[in-house]
C-alpha positions in Angstrom: 65.7 37.7 46.3 66.9 41.2 46.9 70.0 41.9 49.0 71.2 45.2 51.0 74.5 45.8 50.0 76.7 49.0 51.7 79.9 50.0 50.9 81.3 53.3 52.2 83.2 55.8 50.4 85.3 58.7 52.1 86.5 62.4 50.9 89.3 60.7 49.4 87.6 58.4 47.4 88.6 55.1 48.9 86.0 52.6 49.3 85.6 49.9 51.9 84.5 46.5 50.8 81.1 45.4 50.0 79.0 44.6 53.8 75.9 42.6 53.2 73.6 43.8 55.6 70.9 41.4 54.8 69.5 39.1 52.6 65.4 39.2 52.1 62.7 38.1 49.8 59.1 39.3 48.6 55.9 37.4 48.0 53.0 39.7 46.6 51.7 36.5 44.7 48.2 35.4 46.7 48.6 31.4 47.4 45.7 29.1 45.3 43.1 27.4 47.3 42.9 23.4 47.9 40.9 21.3 44.9 37.8 20.5 47.0 35.9 20.4 50.5 34.2 17.7 51.9 31.8 17.6 54.6 30.7 14.8 56.9 27.6 14.2 57.3 26.7 14.9 53.9 23.1 15.6 53.3 20.1 17.0 55.7 20.7 16.4 59.5 19.6 16.9 62.9 23.2 17.1 64.4 24.5 20.2 64.3 28.4 18.9 64.1 30.2 19.1 60.8 33.9 17.9 59.9 35.3 19.7 56.9 38.4 17.9 54.9 40.1 19.5 52.4 43.0 18.4 50.0 46.5 19.2 49.9 46.8 20.6 46.9 46.6 23.9 47.7 50.0 25.9 45.9 51.8 28.8 46.4 54.8 29.5 44.2 56.2 31.8 46.0 56.9 31.6 50.1 55.0 28.5 51.5 51.6 27.6 52.5 51.4 28.5 56.3 47.9 27.3 56.6 44.0 27.8 56.4 40.8 30.2 57.7 37.9 29.1 58.1 34.2 31.1 58.6 30.5 30.1 57.7 28.1 32.5 56.2 26.7 33.7 59.5 26.1 37.3 60.1 27.3 37.2 63.8 28.9 35.6 66.2 32.3 33.3 66.7 32.2 31.9 63.2 30.9 35.6 60.6 34.8 36.2 60.8 37.3 34.1 59.6 39.2 31.7 62.2 43.0 32.1 63.2 45.2 30.0 60.7 45.3 26.0 61.4 47.5 23.7 59.8 45.6 20.8 59.6 43.5 19.7 56.2 40.3 19.4 58.2 38.5 20.5 61.3 35.2 19.9 63.5 32.8 22.4 64.4 29.9 21.8 67.1 27.2 24.1 66.5 28.3 25.3 62.7 24.9 25.7 61.3 23.8 28.9 61.6 19.9 28.5 59.6 18.3 25.6 58.6 18.6 24.3 55.1 21.9 25.1 53.6 24.2 26.7 55.3 28.0 27.9 53.7 31.7 27.4 54.9 34.2 29.1 53.4 38.2 28.1 53.4 41.1 30.0 52.3 44.6 29.6 52.0 47.5 31.6 53.2 50.9 31.3 52.5 53.9 32.3 55.0 54.5 36.0 53.6 50.7 36.7 55.0 48.9 36.7 51.8 45.7 35.5 51.7 44.1 33.3 48.4 42.0 35.9 46.3 38.4 33.7 46.4 37.3 31.2 49.1 36.8 27.7 48.3 32.9 26.8 49.8 31.5 23.8 50.9 27.3 24.1 51.4 26.2 21.9 54.4 22.5 20.9 55.2 20.8 21.7 58.6 17.6 20.3 59.6 17.6 21.6 63.3 13.5 22.0 63.1 11.3 18.6 63.0 8.8 18.4 60.2 5.1 18.7 61.0 2.6 15.6 60.8 1.9 14.9 57.1 -1.4 16.0 55.6 -4.1 14.3 54.3 -3.8 10.3 55.7 -6.1 8.1 53.5 -6.7 4.7 54.5 -8.0 2.1 51.3 -10.5 0.3 52.0 -12.5 3.4 53.7 -14.5 0.4 55.0 -14.9 -2.5 56.7 -13.2 -5.6 55.4 -13.2 -9.0 55.3 -8.6 -8.9 54.6 -6.9 -7.8 56.9 -5.4 -5.6 54.2 -5.1 -1.9 53.8 -3.3 1.0 52.1 -2.5 3.7 53.2 -1.3 7.1 51.9 -0.4 10.9 52.2 1.1 14.1 50.8 3.9 15.6 52.3 4.4 17.9 55.7 3.1 21.4 55.8 7.1 22.6 56.9 9.9 20.8 57.0 13.6 21.6 55.6 14.9 20.3 52.7 13.1 18.5 50.1 10.4 16.4 49.8 12.3 13.1 48.7 14.7 14.0 52.0 11.8 13.0 54.1 11.6 9.6 55.5 8.2 8.3 57.1 7.8 6.2 60.4 4.3 4.1 61.0 3.1 1.8 63.5 0.2 0.1 64.1 -2.2 0.2 67.1 0.8 1.5 69.5 2.4 4.6 69.8 5.9 5.2 67.9 9.6 4.3 69.5 12.8 4.0 68.1 12.2 0.5 68.6 9.0 -0.1 66.9 8.8 1.9 63.7 8.6 0.8 60.7 9.9 3.1 58.0 
């Protein structure tokens, strides 16, 4: 806290009483970020709308927390630069992903003096906007006619997909085209 106080002195060395012009405070310390960000939905999704939540444990030893600013790792577009300051501890962003696969969300804290946290907090979110290609090398066993109505099928992962092979889910039907109502996963 700083003060500006003024006192007048004339040529006869008479001094006035102290006039307190104003009091001001200086905060030159950057605030800290919250501890963690959670993303919903987590994991890969074809839905390009995400909600980011963060904890309320951001700290500032000076003027107090004014709010938060966010952006994605996009190199252009509306989410390539930081948002205006918001006071909530969550944000839902439609069309947040800027690429298939891993995307990055950045969050920084702003205090009431205008100081910004030194390093933004990051969270990764995953978008699977492109459908995978068909599975490859479909095999059936037994390959010839069978007296028992029992067959085993195997295949390898598609040649193109977003994420890892363990993230893939397969749908199959027998003697009908697959639909949301008749798929076995």
